[in-house]
N, C-alpha and C positions, 0 to 999 in steps of 0.2 A: 864525723859531723862537720858541717861547714859553720865556722864561728858566727858569720853574719846571719845565717838562717836560725841558729840557736838563739841569738839575741833578739831577732825579730819575733820568734815564737814566745820567748819570755815576756817581751813587751806586750804582746797580744794576749797573754794569759793562756797560751796553748801548750801547757806542759803540766806535769805532775811530779811529785816526789815519791820515791819508792825504795824499800829495802829489798825488793825482789819481785813482788807481784806486779803484773802489768794491767793497766786499764786500757782496753782497746777502743771503747766508745762510750760517751755519755751524751745523751740527747733528750730533749724535752719535746713531747708530743702532746699537745693539749694540757691536761692536768696530770700527766704522768712523766716521770723521769726514768729513763731506761739506762742501765749500766751493763756493759759487756767487759769481761776480764778473763785473766788466766784462772785456773781452778782455785777456789777460795772456800773457806769455812764460814766467813761472815762478810756481808756487804751491807754497809750502813750509810744512811743519809742523815746529816746533822745540820740543824739550824742553830740559832742563838740559844745559849744556855743549855738546859737539859733536853730541849726539844729534839727528838731523833726518831728514826724508824730503822729497823734492820731485818735482814733475812739471814738465817743460819742454816747450815747443812753441809754435807760433804760434797766436794767437787762442783760447787756452784760456779757457773760461768756467766750468769746473767741474773739481773734482778730488775723489777719495776716497782716504783713507789708512787703513790698518790701524793700530790704536792699541796693539796688544799690546807692541810693543818699547819703548814709553814707560813707564818705571817711576815717573815723576814724578806729582804730584797734578794738574798742569796742563800744557798746551802753549799755543803761540801760532801763529797763521797769518800769513804774509807773502805778499802778492801784488805782483808786479813787472810793469809794462807794458813795451811795446817802447821807450819813451823812457827807461827806467830808473827811473821814478817808482814809489814803493812805497806800500802800505797795510799797516798792522800791526794785528792784533787785540789786544784785551785778553786776559788769561789765560782759557783755556777749561778749566774745572775738570772733572775726572772724578769722578763720584759713586761 
């Protein structure tokens, strides 16, 4: 990795933290947030406090969430694999 490119990505919020799972894409289209990732058993969307939504199953590689119930300015995505390892997104801001 190029150190300057890494710092630029961090400053722009274009990175995520992971214990192993990979988040390939997060995008908002209208009132839906779409996530694509490596195989997971749980993909969740969290807002402030206890407000959240999740999808569970085996080998999940994608999930879509309606965003209307989230009144916050941003949400976060968490992906959990079958070993219990997680990946956490940066804040995803609603425009």
